[in-house]
C-alpha positions as CSV (number, residue, x, y, z in Angstrom):
1,M,0.0,0.0,0.0
2,T,1.2,3.4,-0.9
3,F,0.1,6.4,1.0
4,V,-0.2,9.7,-0.9
5,R,0.9,12.5,1.3
6,K,-1.2,15.7,1.1
7,T,0.8,18.8,0.4
8,E,0.3,21.4,3.2
9,G,1.3,25.0,3.4
10,L,1.5,27.8,1.0
11,A,3.6,28.0,-2.1
12,F,6.1,30.9,-2.5
13,S,4.0,32.6,-5.1
14,E,1.0,32.6,-2.8
15,I,3.1,34.1,0.0
16,L,4.2,36.9,-2.4
17,I,0.6,37.6,-3.4
18,W,-0.6,37.8,0.2
19,L,2.4,40.0,1.1
20,S,1.7,42.4,-1.8
21,I,-2.0,42.6,-0.8
22,C,-1.0,43.4,2.8
23,I,1.5,46.0,1.7
24,A,-1.1,47.7,-0.6
25,V,-3.6,47.9,2.3
26,A,-1.0,49.2,4.7
27,S,0.0,51.9,2.2
28,I,-3.6,53.0,1.6
29,A,-4.1,53.1,5.4
30,A,-0.9,55.1,5.8
31,K,-2.4,57.8,3.5
32,F,-6.0,57.9,4.7
33,V,-5.8,57.3,8.5
34,P,-3.9,60.4,9.5
35,I,-6.3,62.6,7.5
36,Y,-9.3,60.9,9.3
37,L,-7.6,61.3,12.7
38,D,-7.0,65.0,12.2
39,H,-10.6,65.5,11.2
40,R,-11.9,63.5,14.2
41,T,-9.6,65.6,16.5
42,A,-11.0,68.8,15.0
43,I,-14.5,67.6,15.6
44,S,-13.8,66.6,19.2
45,I,-12.2,70.0,19.8
46,L,-15.4,71.7,18.6
47,E,-17.7,69.3,20.5
48,D,-15.7,70.0,23.7
49,L,-15.9,73.7,23.0
50,A,-19.7,73.5,22.4
51,Q,-20.2,71.7,25.7
52,S,-18.5,74.4,27.7
53,P,-21.0,76.9,29.2
54,E,-18.9,80.0,28.6
55,T,-19.0,79.5,24.8
56,S,-22.4,81.2,24.4
57,Q,-21.1,84.3,26.2
58,L,-18.1,84.8,23.9
59,E,-18.0,87.2,21.0
60,S,-17.3,86.0,17.5
61,E,-13.6,87.1,17.5
62,A,-12.9,85.6,20.9
63,L,-14.5,82.4,19.8
64,Q,-12.4,82.4,16.6
65,T,-9.2,82.9,18.6
66,M,-10.2,80.2,21.1
67,I,-10.8,77.7,18.2
68,E,-7.5,78.6,16.6
69,R,-5.6,78.2,19.9
70,R,-7.1,74.8,20.5
71,F,-6.3,73.7,16.9
72,K,-2.6,74.9,17.3
73,L,-2.4,73.1,20.7
74,N,-3.4,69.8,19.0
75,N,-1.1,70.3,16.0
76,L,-3.8,71.1,13.5
77,H,-2.0,74.0,11.8
78,D,-3.4,73.1,8.4
79,F,-6.9,73.8,9.6
80,I,-5.8,77.4,10.3
81,K,-3.5,78.0,7.3
82,E,-6.0,76.6,4.7
83,N,-9.1,78.2,6.4
84,R,-10.7,74.8,6.8
85,F,-13.2,76.1,9.4
86,E,-15.6,78.9,9.2
87,L,-17.4,80.5,12.1
88,E,-20.9,81.7,11.3
89,S,-22.3,83.9,14.1
90,G,-25.8,85.1,14.1
91,S,-27.9,86.9,16.7
92,D,-29.3,83.7,18.1
93,R,-26.7,81.0,17.4
94,S,-23.1,80.3,16.4
95,V,-22.2,77.5,14.0
96,V,-18.7,76.3,13.2
97,R,-18.5,74.7,9.8
98,L,-15.6,72.4,8.8
99,Q,-15.8,72.3,5.0
100,Y,-12.7,71.3,3.2
101,E,-11.1,68.7,0.9
102,V,-7.7,66.9,1.1
103,R,-6.1,65.9,-2.2
104,G,-3.1,63.7,-2.7
105,D,-1.4,61.0,-4.8
106,L,-2.3,57.4,-3.9
107,A,-0.2,55.6,-6.5
108,V,1.5,56.4,-9.8
109,N,-1.6,57.5,-11.7
110,I,-4.3,57.5,-9.0
111,D,-5.3,60.6,-7.1
112,Y,-7.6,60.8,-4.1
113,V,-9.9,63.5,-2.9
114,I,-11.4,63.3,0.6
115,T,-14.1,65.9,1.3
116,Y,-15.6,66.8,4.7
117,D,-18.5,69.0,5.5
118,D,-19.5,69.2,9.1
119,S,-21.5,71.8,10.9
120,I,-21.7,72.0,14.7
121,R,-24.0,74.4,16.5
122,L,-22.2,75.9,19.5
123,D,-25.1,77.6,21.3
124,D,-27.6,75.6,23.3
125,W,-25.3,72.5,23.0
126,Y,-24.7,72.6,26.7
127,F,-28.4,72.3,27.5
128,A,-29.5,70.2,24.5
129,G,-26.9,67.5,24.8
130,P,-24.3,66.3,22.2
131,R,-24.9,65.5,18.5
132,Q,-28.4,66.9,18.1
133,D,-27.5,69.9,15.9
134,R,-24.7,68.3,14.0
135,T,-24.7,67.5,10.3
136,T,-21.9,65.5,8.7
137,T,-20.9,64.6,5.1
138,S,-17.7,63.0,4.0
139,A,-16.7,61.3,0.8
140,I,-13.6,59.7,-0.7
141,R,-13.2,59.9,-4.5
142,L,-10.5,58.2,-6.5
143,R,-9.5,59.6,-9.9
144,F,-7.5,57.7,-12.5
145,Y,-5.5,59.6,-15.1
146,R,-2.9,59.0,-17.7
147,R,0.5,60.6,-17.6
148,F,2.4,61.2,-20.7
């Protein structure tokens, strides 16, 4: 009687395929995750600011200065340089709007565009509770092009 031994394990080519897939996913994550974390940090700064009771008593310029100071403290200098946030102050409410897009190269001929559009109402947040007057929109678009 002869026994046929079943081959176990992965071939070298299969290992290379899995390794290239893991490297591709890690490279995409290395591009997108820091952008997302910066955005989440900015949102959390504005939510914390909205929950403080003295926010409703500040004037528009003092509120703008406070937001810029908190962004600088958290190393979000691009939000200030590129005017990524806008403070809309009315007689009855203040709204901070984060509306911007981030562009970059993903690979040789693939570009990415990540757009964010968040609005956070600062007045009455302390009494109404979090996330009731917040609108969020974000999208990731990939664009392929030919280089000559």
